C-alpha positions in Angstrom: 120.3 -58.6 77.0 117.9 -60.8 75.2 114.8 -62.0 77.1 113.5 -65.4 76.2 109.7 -66.0 76.1 107.8 -69.1 75.3 107.1 -69.4 71.6 109.4 -66.6 70.4 111.5 -63.5 71.1 110.7 -59.9 71.8 113.3 -57.3 71.1 112.6 -53.6 71.7 108.9 -54.2 71.2 109.4 -56.2 68.0 108.0 -59.7 67.8 110.6 -62.1 66.4 108.6 -65.4 66.6 107.1 -66.0 63.2 103.9 -67.4 64.6 103.6 -64.4 66.9 104.3 -62.1 64.0 101.5 -63.8 62.1 99.1 -63.3 65.0 100.2 -59.7 65.4 99.8 -59.0 61.7 96.3 -60.7 61.7 95.2 -58.7 64.8 96.6 -55.5 63.4 94.9 -56.0 60.1 91.6 -56.8 61.8 91.9 -53.6 63.9 92.6 -51.7 60.7 89.6 -53.3 59.1 87.4 -52.6 62.1 88.5 -49.0 62.1 87.7 -48.6 58.4 84.5 -50.5 58.7 83.6 -48.5 61.8 84.2 -45.3 60.0 82.1 -46.4 57.2 79.3 -47.4 59.6 79.6 -44.2 61.5 79.4 -42.3 58.2 76.4 -44.3 57.1 74.6 -43.8 60.5 75.5 -40.1 60.4 74.0 -39.9 57.0 70.9 -41.7 58.1 70.6 -39.5 61.1 70.9 -36.5 58.8 68.1 -37.9 56.6 66.0 -38.6 59.7 66.4 -35.1 60.9 66.0 -33.6 57.5 62.8 -35.4 56.5 60.5 -33.7 59.0 62.1 -30.4 58.1 61.4 -31.1 54.4 57.9 -32.2 55.2 57.2 -29.1 57.2 58.6 -27.0 54.3 56.4 -28.8 51.8 53.4 -28.4 54.2 54.1 -24.7 54.5 54.6 -24.2 50.7 51.6 -26.2 49.6 48.5 -24.2 48.4 46.1 -23.7 51.4 42.4 -23.3 50.8 40.2 -21.1 52.9 36.4 -20.9 52.5 34.6 -17.6 53.6 30.8 -17.2 53.8 29.8 -13.5 54.1 26.5 -12.2 55.5 26.3 -9.7 52.6 25.3 -9.6 48.9 28.3 -9.8 46.6 27.9 -6.2 45.5 27.5 -4.7 49.0 30.2 -2.1 49.3 30.6 -2.6 53.1 31.1 -6.3 52.7 33.7 -5.7 50.0 35.6 -3.3 52.3 35.8 -6.1 54.9 36.8 -8.7 52.3 39.6 -6.3 51.1 40.8 -5.8 54.7 40.9 -9.6 55.2 42.9 -10.1 51.9 45.3 -7.3 52.6 46.1 -8.5 56.1 46.8 -12.1 54.9 49.1 -10.7 52.2 51.0 -8.8 54.8 51.4 -12.0 56.7 53.0 -13.8 53.7 50.0 -15.3 52.0 49.7 -14.7 48.2 46.5 -15.8 46.4 47.3 -18.3 43.7 50.7 -19.1 45.1 50.3 -20.4 48.6 46.6 -19.7 49.4 43.3 -19.9 47.7 40.4 -17.9 49.3 36.9 -18.8 48.2 34.4 -16.1 49.1 30.7 -16.8 49.0 27.9 -14.3 49.7 24.7 -15.5 51.3 23.1 -12.3 52.6 20.3 -13.3 55.0 19.2 -16.5 53.3 19.7 -19.6 55.6 19.0 -22.0 52.8 21.6 -20.3 50.6 24.1 -20.4 53.5 23.7 -24.2 53.8 24.1 -24.6 50.0 27.3 -22.5 50.1 28.7 -24.4 53.1 28.2 -27.7 51.3 29.8 -26.3 48.2 32.9 -25.0 50.0 33.4 -28.1 52.1 33.3 -30.1 48.9 36.4 -28.2 47.8 38.4 -29.6 50.8 39.3 -26.4 52.6 41.9 -26.2 55.4 39.9 -23.7 57.3 36.4 -21.9 57.1 35.5 -18.4 58.1 32.0 -17.3 59.1 30.6 -13.8 59.2 27.6 -13.2 61.5 25.7 -15.4 64.0 23.4 -17.0 61.4 26.3 -18.0 59.2 28.3 -19.3 62.1 25.4 -21.3 63.5 25.0 -23.1 60.1 28.7 -23.6 59.4 29.3 -24.9 62.9 26.7 -27.6 62.3 28.4 -28.6 59.1 32.1 -28.2 59.9 33.4 -30.9 62.3 37.0 -31.7 61.6 38.5 -28.4 60.3 39.0 -25.1 62.1 36.2 -22.5 61.9 36.9 -18.8 62.6 33.9 -16.5 63.2 34.1 -12.8 62.7 31.6 -10.2 63.9 29.2 -12.3 66.0 27.3 -11.4 69.1 27.3 -13.3 72.4 29.5 -16.3 71.3 28.8 -18.2 74.6 25.1 -17.6 74.6 24.9 -18.5 70.9 26.6 -21.9 71.7 29.7 -21.3 69.6 32.2 -21.7 72.5 32.0 -22.6 76.1 34.7 -20.3 77.4 36.1 -17.1 75.9 39.7 -17.6 77.2 39.9 -21.3 76.1 37.3 -22.0 73.5 38.0 -25.7 73.1 37.1 -27.6 70.0 37.6 -26.3 66.5 35.9 -22.9 66.7 37.2 -19.5 67.8 37.0 -15.9 66.6 35.9 -12.4 67.2 32.7 -11.0 68.9 31.4 -7.6 67.9 29.6 -6.4 71.0 28.7 -7.4 74.6 25.0 -7.8 75.2 25.2 -4.7 77.5 25.7 -2.6 74.3 21.9 -2.4 74.0 21.8 0.0 76.9 24.7 2.1 75.4 22.8 2.5 72.1 19.7 3.5 74.0 21.6 6.2 76.0 23.2 7.6 72.8 19.9 7.9 71.0 18.3 9.6 74.0 21.3 11.9 74.1 21.2 12.9 70.5 17.3 13.0 70.2 15.9 13.7 73.7 12.5 14.4 72.3 12.1 10.7 71.4 9.6 8.9 73.7 9.1 5.7 71.8 12.2 3.6 70.9 11.9 0.7 68.4 14.6 -1.9 68.6 15.0 -3.4 65.1 16.2 -7.0 65.7 16.3 -10.5 64.3 14.7 -12.8 66.9 17.7 -14.9 67.7 19.6 -15.4 71.1 22.3 -12.7 70.8 19.7 -10.0 70.2 17.8 -10.9 73.3 20.9 -9.7 75.3 20.6 -6.3 73.6 16.9 -6.3 74.2 17.4 -7.0 77.9 19.9 -4.2 78.4 17.8 -1.8 76.3 14.8 -2.6 78.5 16.8 -1.8 81.6 17.9 1.5 80.2 14.3 2.3 79.1 13.0 1.7 82.6 15.5 4.0 84.1 14.6 6.8 81.7 10.8 6.0 81.7 10.8 5.7 77.9 8.8 3.2 75.9 10.8 0.5 74.2 9.2 -1.4 71.4 10.6 -4.7 70.1 10.6 -4.8 66.3 11.3 -8.4 65.1 12.3 -8.6 61.4 13.3 -11.4 59.1 13.4 -9.7 55.7 13.0 -6.4 53.9 9.2 -6.5 53.7 8.9 -6.8 57.5 11.4 -4.0 58.0 9.2 -1.7 55.8 6.1 -2.7 57.8 7.5 -2.2 61.3 9.2 1.1 60.5 6.0 2.4 59.0 4.2 1.4 62.2 6.8 3.2 64.4 6.5 6.3 62.3 2.8 6.4 62.9 3.5 7.1 66.6 4.8 10.6 67.5 8.2 11.2 68.9 9.6 7.8 67.7 13.2 6.7 67.1 15.1 3.5 66.3 17.9 1.3 67.5 19.2 -1.0 64.8 20.8 -4.2 66.3 23.6 -6.0 64.4 22.5 -9.1 62.7 22.4 -10.7 59.2 19.0 -9.2 58.4 20.0 -5.6 59.2 23.4 -6.1 57.4 21.7 -7.2 54.2 19.0 -4.5 54.4 21.2 -1.6 55.7 20.5 0.7 52.8 16.8 0.0 53.0 16.7 0.8 56.8 18.6 4.1 56.3 16.3 5.1 53.4 13.1 4.3 55.4 14.4 6.1 58.5 14.9 9.2 56.4 11.6 8.9 54.7 9.7 8.5 57.9 12.0 11.1 59.7 12.9 8.6 62.4 16.1 9.4 64.4 18.1 6.2 64.5 21.3 4.8 66.0 23.2 2.1 64.2 25.9 -0.4 65.3 28.4 0.3 62.5 29.9 3.5 60.9 29.0 2.3 57.4 25.3 2.9 58.2 26.1 6.5 59.1 28.2 7.0 55.9 25.2 5.8 53.9 23.0 8.5 55.5 22.2 7.1 59.0 22.0 9.7 61.8 24.5 8.2 64.3 26.5 5.0 64.9 28.3 3.7 67.9 30.4 0.6 67.5 33.7 -0.9 66.5 35.6 -0.9 63.2 34.2 -3.8 61.2 36.9 -3.7 58.6 39.6 -3.9 61.3 38.0 -6.9 62.9 38.3 -8.7 59.5 42.0 -7.9 59.6 42.1 -9.4 63.1 40.3 -12.4 61.7 43.0 -12.8 59.1 45.7 -12.8 61.8 43.9 -15.8 63.5 43.6 -17.6 60.1 47.4 -17.1 59.6 48.2 -18.5 63.0 46.0 -21.6 62.5 47.4 -22.3 59.0 50.9 -22.1 60.5 50.1 -24.7 63.2 48.1 -23.0 66.0 44.9 -24.7 67.2 41.6 -22.8 67.6 41.1 -24.2 71.1 44.2 -22.2 72.2 43.2 -18.9 70.6 40.9 -16.9 72.9 37.7 -15.3 71.6 38.3 -11.6 71.4 35.9 -8.6 71.9 36.6 -5.2 70.5 38.3 -2.9 73.1 37.7 0.5 71.4 34.6 1.9 69.9 34.0 4.8 67.4 31.2 7.3 67.3 30.1 8.6 63.9 27.6 11.4 63.3 26.0 12.4 59.9 25.6 16.1 60.2 23.6 16.4 57.0 21.0 13.9 58.3 20.9 15.7 61.6 20.1 18.9 59.9 17.5 17.3 57.7 15.8 15.9 60.8 16.1 19.2 62.6 18.3 17.8 65.3 20.9 20.0 67.0 24.0 17.9 68.0 25.5 19.1 71.2 29.0 20.5 71.2 30.1 17.8 73.8 28.9 15.0 71.4 30.6 16.6 68.4 33.9 16.7 70.3 33.5 13.0 71.3 32.8 12.0 67.7 35.5 10.0 65.9 34.0 10.8 62.5 31.7 13.7 61.4 30.1 13.2 58.0 29.1 16.5 56.3 
């Protein structure tokens, strides 16, 4: 049976009216065109989407691959063996973390010793090179670099009392562009006093060799508390250079039963060999903050591993170069300390080290 419709016939789904056939063909062709055009559009948009996604990835890869520049100001002379050990530890740790000098990182080391004017000159020089990050060693260096570095990250290594020194406001969340590693709590002054009294109980006059800056006042306060409890005489020995060190140690040696505590600071770092030699010459028992003093002939040291802290500093440098912000990296204190005793120096000074102290020592130097 044939069904009749206005304007044409339809048989089994086939349009027989020529006009309807034309319209059908036109509609079908338009749909086919739309389908092809849609596919082309979708392919184009898909391609654009891929580019949009890929561009940040490429940018990040280029950012990661570009040569990074790190400026480091050390509180040592360039030839100081202990400073070089710390530099070596810093370099080795960065290499372990994927940074190769000359390929993806340039590390510019500068050595200022205890000269503030030189520190400022070196800071200006390094900042002129456009570093991505700066590293400061010691309180004096950090103080000067912090005043110069405003927009790039600054990592300090081996500083005392970072809050009291004004480097950060909070240890857990430093804020700003500065973070790093502290060497001792101010209460360590009392620990050094106790160790010296333990190893040389005949000492009645204890001279604290210190640079008169805020972090050392914390050591002074805790040493004064320990001195009061043991009824010993504590003498504050302020020093700024080698000449003053020679003068104050000669003065201490003129008093019988005298000994020394050497506080950590840029002046004692730069004059470590001189202090050890003068203590030996004047036969003054002394306790030092780092083992390298003892290896050079100092009697006893109680402190943390300075080379290891430079390795830790390198870990923070790596994190920041890979996108971390200093404000989110907490300031860290050492959690373990090492006791080193120079047995030869003890014998020279006529000091008998107790068996208990020998057993506690992490390093015995013959």
